[in-house]
N, C-alpha and C positions, 0 to 999 in steps of 0.2 A: 283279866289284865286291867289294870287301872288306866283310865284315860287322863292324860295330862291336860289340864285346862290352861290355856294361855289367855291372859288378859293383857291386852295392849294398853299401855298408858295413853289415854286420849288427851291430846293437846288441842285446846280450842284454836281454830284457825283465826289468826288476827284479822279483825275487820278494819279496813281503812276508815279514817274519819271521813264522814260524808262531806262532799263539796257543798258549801253553802249555796242555796238557791239564788242568792242575791250577791252581786259583786260590789264591794266598797273599794274603789280604786285610790281615792285620795281625799284629804280634808284640807281646807284652806280657811284661815291660815294654819300652817302646820306647827308654828311656834308662837307662843304668846308670853308676856311677862306676868308673873304673879302680882297680885294686888292691883291690877288694872280693872277697868270698868267692864260692864256687859259688852259682848261683841257678837257679831253674826258669824256663825260657822257654816260654811258651804261644804257639802259633801258631794263627791262625784263618783259615779259607778255605772251599773247597768242593772236593768230589771227592777227599777224602783216602781212602787205603786203608791197611791195616795194613802193607803193604810199603814205604811211604814213610818216609824218614829226613829229619830236620832237618839241614841243612848250614850251617855257619858258616865263611865264607871258604873253602869247598870241603872243609872237614873234617866228616866224618859223625859225628853224635852218637847215642848210644843213645836211641832215640825211643819214647815211649809213644803208642799209637793210642788216642784217646779217643772219636772219632766221625768221620763223614765231613766234619765241619766243624772238628775240633780235634785237634791233636797237642801233645805237650810233651816237653821234654828238659832235663836238667841241663847247664848251661853251666859248664865248669870255670873256676876263677879265672884260670888261665894264659892263657885266650883273651882275657880283658879286663884283662890286667896293664898295658896301655898305652892311653892315650886314642886316639880315632879312630873311624872308622866300620867296622862289620862287615857283610858281605853275608850275608843270611839267605835261604835258599830250601829247598824240599823236593824230593826226587827218589827214585826207586826205584834199587836198585843196578844194574839193567840199563840205566838211562838212558831207558827208554821213557816213564815218567811223570816229569814235572818241572813246576816252577812258575816264576812270575816271581820277581824278587828284591825283598826289602824291606830297608831299612837299620836296623841297631841302632846307636844313638849311644852311644859310650863317652866320657864326659866326664872331665876331670882332677878328682881329688878336691879338696875345699876344703883349704887349708893354713893352719896357725896363722900369725897375723900378728905374730910375735914373733921377736926376735933374742936368742940366748943370749949373755949378757954374761960370766957366770962363776959360780963356786960359792963359797959360804962353808961350809967344812967345819970342824966343831968336834968334838973327841974326845968320844965318848959322848953326842953330841947329834944332832939331826936335821939333815941337810944342807939348805941353802937355796940355791935357784938364783936368780940375778939375771937378769931378762929386761927387754928394752926393747920396747915395742909399736912397730911400724913406724909412722913418721910422728909419733912422740911423743918427748919428751925425758925423760919420767918412767921411772924404773926400778921394776920390780915385784919383790917377794920372794915366791917360791913354794916350797912343799914338795911332796914326793911325795904324790899323792892329790888335790891341788888341781885344780879344773876352771876353765879359762880360756875366755872367750868363750862360755860355756854349753855347750861341746862337747869341748874338748881337755883330757884328764886327764893330769897330769904322772905318768908311770909310772917314770921312772928319771932320776937325777941323777948325773953322773960328772964328773971333771975335764975331759974332752975333749968330752963331748956331753950333751945333754938329750933325753930321749925323751918325746913326748906321743902319746897314743892318742885318735883321734877316737871319742867315745863313741857316736855314731850309726852310723858306718860300720865301726868296728873296724879302722881303718888306723893303723899306727904312722908317726910323723913324727920324724925325727932332726934336731936342730940342733947344729951344731958351733961 
């Protein structure tokens, strides 16, 4: 008599993703504006050691160990030059110690709500720029140094462009 051999289909037991040995609870600030300057990022959590480094989108930053619950690093402006989300985590260089990931939100900066109409240039006089507020028909006359909307300082007036600087964020905006 023939022996029927049964082969059971073996399904691998799903293994849960291991819990990271280091906890990353929060980052501060949690939101920044794109195109702003370098800033200090503080991370809070637990089980931090001096060998851990703060990582932004996989890029290691020079990190200061403050305590088992706090690390900090300077984030270069180049990392936040564009809006979007950045992945923040901490890990040791050998990869043995690592944390979960927390998001840093990089928002687009506020922009002036004006269209550059043109320039009135007079010899030996101050140049005047003509601007039109978006959604309005009225024309504004401004000079270098004027502040619009309580935050955008006119810093340069030329034939082809007007430059305004955000007085809060120190970002330059060019209108042509």
